C-alpha positions in Angstrom: 137.9 103.5 105.0 140.9 101.4 106.0 138.8 99.6 108.6 136.2 98.7 106.0 138.8 97.4 103.6 140.4 95.3 106.4 137.0 93.8 107.6 135.4 93.2 104.2 138.0 92.6 101.5 141.0 91.5 103.5 138.7 89.6 105.9 137.2 87.7 103.0 140.7 86.7 101.9 141.6 85.5 105.4 138.4 83.5 105.7 139.0 81.7 102.4 142.6 80.9 103.3 141.5 79.6 106.7 138.8 77.4 105.1 141.4 75.9 102.6 143.9 75.2 105.4 141.3 73.6 107.7 139.7 71.8 104.7 136.3 73.2 105.3 133.9 71.9 102.7 131.4 74.8 102.4 131.5 78.6 102.7 128.5 80.9 102.5 128.9 84.6 102.1 126.1 87.0 103.0 126.3 89.8 100.4 123.6 92.2 99.4 121.2 92.9 96.5 122.8 96.4 96.5 125.6 95.0 94.4 123.3 94.9 91.3 121.9 98.4 91.9 123.8 101.6 91.0 120.8 103.9 91.2 120.8 105.0 87.6 117.6 103.1 86.7 114.7 101.2 88.2 114.9 97.4 88.7 111.7 95.6 88.2 111.8 91.8 88.9 115.6 91.7 88.5 117.0 88.2 88.4 120.5 86.5 88.2 120.9 87.6 84.6 121.0 91.2 85.8 124.5 92.5 85.2 126.4 94.1 88.2 127.4 97.7 87.4 130.8 97.3 89.0 130.8 101.0 90.0 129.0 102.2 93.2 128.6 105.5 94.9 128.7 103.8 98.3 132.0 102.5 99.6 130.5 99.7 101.6 128.7 98.3 98.7 131.8 98.5 96.5 133.8 96.5 99.0 131.0 93.9 99.3 131.0 93.5 95.5 134.8 92.8 95.4 134.6 90.5 98.5 131.8 88.6 96.8 134.0 88.1 93.8 136.8 86.6 95.9 134.3 84.1 97.5 133.0 83.0 94.1 136.5 82.6 92.6 137.5 80.4 95.5 134.8 77.8 94.6 136.0 74.3 94.0 139.6 75.0 95.1 141.0 72.4 97.5 137.5 71.0 97.9 135.9 74.2 99.0 132.4 74.9 97.8 131.1 78.5 98.0 127.8 80.2 97.6 126.7 83.9 97.8 123.4 85.1 99.0 122.1 88.6 98.1 119.2 89.6 100.5 117.4 92.8 99.7 116.9 95.4 102.4 117.3 93.3 105.4 115.4 94.4 108.5 114.6 92.9 111.9 114.9 93.2 115.7 118.8 93.5 115.5 118.9 96.1 112.8 121.5 98.7 113.5 121.1 100.9 110.4 117.7 101.2 108.7 115.3 101.5 111.7 117.6 103.6 113.8 118.1 105.9 110.8 114.3 106.3 110.4 113.9 107.1 114.1 116.6 109.8 113.9 114.9 111.3 110.9 111.6 111.3 112.8 113.1 113.0 115.8 114.6 115.7 113.6 111.3 116.3 111.8 112.5 115.1 108.4 110.5 111.9 108.3 107.4 113.8 107.1 108.9 114.2 103.6 108.4 111.7 100.8 111.1 111.8 98.1 109.6 111.6 94.6 106.2 110.3 93.8 106.1 107.8 96.7 105.0 105.0 94.5 108.3 103.2 94.0 108.3 99.5 94.9 110.9 97.7 97.0 111.7 94.2 98.3 112.4 93.8 102.0 113.7 90.7 103.7 113.2 89.8 107.3 116.4 88.7 109.1 115.0 85.3 110.1 114.3 84.6 106.5 117.9 85.4 105.6 119.1 82.9 108.2 116.7 80.3 106.8 118.1 81.0 103.3 121.6 80.3 104.7 120.4 77.0 106.1 118.9 76.0 102.8 122.1 76.9 100.9 124.3 75.0 103.4 122.1 71.8 103.0 122.2 72.2 99.3 126.0 72.5 99.2 126.3 69.4 101.3 124.6 67.5 98.5 127.2 69.0 96.1 124.7 70.3 93.6 126.6 71.8 90.6 124.0 74.5 90.0 124.5 76.0 93.4 128.3 76.0 94.0 130.0 79.2 93.0 126.7 81.0 92.3 124.9 84.0 93.7 121.2 84.0 94.7 118.8 86.8 95.4 116.8 86.5 98.6 113.6 88.5 99.3 110.4 88.1 101.4 108.5 87.5 98.1 106.2 90.4 99.1 107.1 93.6 97.2 105.7 96.7 98.8 105.9 100.5 98.2 109.0 101.8 99.9 107.3 104.7 101.6 104.4 102.4 102.7 107.0 100.3 104.5 108.5 103.4 106.1 105.1 104.5 107.2 104.3 101.2 108.8 107.6 101.3 110.8 107.2 104.9 111.9 103.5 104.6 112.6 104.1 101.5 114.7 106.7 103.4 116.8 104.5 106.4 117.3 106.0 108.8 114.9 104.1 110.8 112.2 104.0 109.1 108.8 105.5 110.8 105.7 102.9 112.9 103.9 104.7 115.8 102.1 106.0 114.9 98.6 109.2 116.6 97.6 110.7 116.4 94.0 113.8 114.1 93.8 115.9 116.7 92.0 115.4 119.2 94.8 116.6 116.7 97.4 119.5 115.7 95.2 120.7 119.3 95.1 120.5 119.6 98.9 122.4 116.3 99.3 125.1 117.5 96.9 125.5 120.7 98.8 125.7 118.8 102.0 128.3 116.3 100.9 130.5 119.1 99.5 131.1 120.1 103.1 131.7 116.6 104.5 134.3 113.9 103.7 132.0 111.0 103.2 134.8 108.4 102.9 135.9 109.1 106.5 132.8 110.2 108.3 130.1 108.2 106.6 130.0 104.6 105.5 126.7 105.0 103.7 126.5 107.6 100.8 123.7 110.0 101.1 123.3 109.9 97.3 122.8 106.1 97.5 120.1 106.5 100.2 118.4 109.0 98.0 118.3 106.6 95.1 117.2 103.8 97.3 114.3 105.9 98.5 113.2 107.1 95.1 113.8 104.2 92.8 111.8 101.0 92.2 113.9 97.9 93.2 112.2 94.5 93.2 113.9 91.2 92.5 112.9 87.7 91.3 114.2 85.1 93.7 112.8 82.1 91.8 116.3 80.7 91.4 116.7 80.5 95.2 113.3 78.8 95.4 114.2 76.2 92.7 117.8 75.5 93.5 118.0 76.1 97.3 114.5 75.2 98.3 114.1 78.6 99.9 110.7 80.1 101.0 110.1 82.7 103.6 109.2 81.4 107.1 108.1 84.8 108.4 105.7 87.0 106.5 106.4 90.6 105.9 103.5 91.7 108.1 104.7 89.5 111.0 108.3 90.7 110.5 107.3 94.4 110.7 105.3 93.6 113.9 108.3 91.9 115.5 110.6 94.7 114.5 108.4 97.3 116.0 108.1 95.4 119.2 111.9 95.0 119.3 112.4 98.7 118.9 109.7 99.7 121.4 112.4 101.5 123.5 112.7 104.0 120.6 108.9 104.7 120.4 107.6 108.1 121.1 104.0 107.8 122.1 103.8 111.3 123.6 104.9 112.9 120.3 102.5 110.8 118.3 99.6 111.7 120.6 100.5 115.4 120.5 100.8 115.3 116.7 97.3 113.8 116.3 95.6 116.2 118.8 93.9 119.1 117.3 96.2 122.1 117.6 95.3 125.5 118.7 95.7 126.9 115.2 93.4 124.2 113.8 90.8 125.1 116.5 91.1 128.7 115.7 90.7 128.1 112.0 87.6 125.9 112.6 89.1 122.7 111.3 87.4 123.1 107.9 88.6 123.8 104.3 90.5 126.9 105.5 92.5 124.8 108.0 93.2 122.2 105.3 94.6 124.8 102.9 96.6 126.9 105.4 98.1 123.8 107.2 99.0 122.0 103.9 96.7 119.1 104.4 95.1 119.4 101.0 98.1 119.9 98.7 96.1 120.5 95.6 93.9 123.3 97.1 96.9 124.8 98.8 98.9 125.1 95.6 95.9 126.3 93.7 95.3 129.1 96.2 99.0 129.9 96.3 99.1 130.1 92.5 96.0 132.2 92.4 97.4 134.7 94.9 100.6 134.9 92.9 98.6 135.7 89.7 96.6 138.3 91.6 99.7 139.8 92.9 101.3 140.0 89.5 98.1 141.3 87.9 97.3 144.1 90.4 100.5 145.0 92.1 103.3 144.5 89.6 101.2 145.6 86.6 99.4 148.4 88.4 95.9 147.4 87.4 92.7 148.1 89.4 89.4 146.3 89.7 87.7 148.8 87.4 90.4 148.4 84.7 90.4 144.6 85.1 86.7 144.5 84.6 87.0 146.8 81.6 89.6 144.5 80.1 87.4 141.5 80.8 84.4 143.1 79.0 86.7 144.1 76.1 87.9 140.6 75.8 84.3 139.3 75.8 83.3 141.8 73.1 86.3 141.0 70.9 85.6 137.3 71.3 81.9 137.7 70.3 82.8 140.0 67.4 85.4 137.5 66.2 83.0 134.7 66.5 80.4 136.7 64.5 82.6 137.3 61.5 83.8 133.7 61.2 82.5 131.7 58.3 80.2 128.8 58.7 83.1 126.4 57.9 86.7 126.9 59.0 89.4 124.4 57.9 86.7 121.8 57.3 85.0 122.2 60.7 81.5 123.7 61.1 81.4 126.7 63.3 78.1 126.8 65.2 76.4 130.2 65.6 75.4 131.4 69.0 71.7 131.5 69.2 70.1 134.9 70.0 68.3 133.4 73.0 71.6 133.4 74.8 71.6 137.2 74.9 68.0 137.6 76.0 67.5 138.4 79.7 64.1 138.0 81.2 62.7 140.0 84.1 62.8 137.0 86.4 66.5 136.5 85.8 67.2 140.1 86.6 65.2 139.8 89.8 67.0 136.6 90.8 70.4 138.2 90.2 69.4 141.2 92.3 68.2 139.0 95.1 71.5 137.0 95.0 73.5 140.2 95.2 71.4 141.5 98.1 71.8 138.1 99.9 75.6 138.2 99.5 75.7 141.8 100.7 73.6 141.1 103.8 75.7 138.0 104.6 78.8 140.1 104.4 77.3 142.7 106.7 76.4 140.0 109.3 79.9 138.5 109.2 81.6 141.9 109.7 79.3 142.5 112.7 80.3 139.2 114.0 84.0 140.1 113.6 83.5 143.2 115.7 82.8 140.9 118.7 86.4 139.6 118.5 85.5 135.9 119.1 84.8 134.3 115.7 88.4 133.9 114.5 87.6 131.2 112.0 85.3 133.6 110.2 88.0 136.2 110.4 90.3 134.1 108.3 87.6 133.2 105.9 86.7 136.9 105.3 90.3 138.1 105.0 90.3 137.7 101.2 87.4 140.2 101.1 89.1 142.7 103.5 92.5 142.4 101.8 91.4 144.1 98.5 89.9 147.0 100.5 93.3 147.4 102.2 95.1 147.2 98.9 93.1 150.1 97.3 93.3 152.4 100.3 89.7 151.8 101.4 91.4 150.6 104.6 94.8 152.0 105.0 96.2 150.1 108.0 95.5 147.2 110.3 94.1 149.5 113.0 91.5 150.8 110.4 90.2 147.2 110.1 89.5 147.2 113.8 87.9 150.7 113.7 85.8 149.8 110.7 84.5 146.6 112.3 83.7 148.5 115.5 82.1 151.3 113.6 79.9 148.7 111.7 78.9 147.2 115.0 78.2 150.3 117.0 76.8 152.7 114.3 75.3 150.3 111.8 77.2 151.9 109.0 76.6 149.2 106.5 73.0 149.3 105.4 70.9 146.2 105.0 69.5 145.7 101.5 65.8 144.7 101.4 65.0 141.8 99.2 
């Protein structure tokens, strides 16, 4: 903490005094767009009219804000002209914070998580464009333009991008897996709070974990039209080229072996067959995975916690259908101004052909189940084993099969003795 104060705040004072004693005509200060962001809300196309919060969770940003104030107050004193530049999310070949942090997270396995919805936008600025902005500001101060001296200007690459898309491009280019698992922001915030309760962030960390969380989950884009109009600034390196150069500069941190291993089909995936079952069990299709998990929870609560059986559940279902039909039958033709349509009697008529089709379908399903169980007895088709487990599990639950060894003996018995008859269609 004392070192940061000495370098940023006290250092700014010393630089200002040195410029005044040596009669330097211009002084440019490289601040950060972080001084207008406190994490409490999104910033969409923020400009110079955006009010600085003045209170920050991160110590480094707080010191930058006060040092920036000293630079701006020193303008036009003893002939010194000052200007402040606020680049947003600077990255490049010499980056010592952002890219190394992403690599560390990737090595620890935490880079696969996306905080929030993953759709928050951010502005990034390539380091060479920041240097170009300083040149433009210095040339403008030489001409003693009143609209520039003592002012602050936002600097970006003029190419807003989704924060997690940028992270994916960097990690993917270095050979690490891209983020793909979305985690609620409140959950991560609770974990960060618990983590920081056990650490003294003022002495061990210069960057607040809470600030990094807000940076990763909030939209933060800026309007740098003032820098374009008054400084004549425009990016000289596009965002795409900047990302490419950054990846090349950090090639020594790449991990091609891990990336190849990650993309290879694992043994589990091969065993599951690489189909829908693999997508669900390996969390590749989040919607289906959560749907199956929710369904299993409901079944567990319905059968195990409430003590219901299939027979009682079927009876409850039929009772519900009967009550619904009876209730619909006693309703008046109009209810609260809405016409209630009667169910035609044709819906309750069942033809002989429909009965035959139903019986054929049941016979087909039964024969298919018999063939799969015989296949399981061979002990090779593991993908089919996982697919048929939902059918075997209920049998195990209701003591039709009492243990895992019984599953084996049942499958062997079906294979050797033909215990399951084949239904003729």
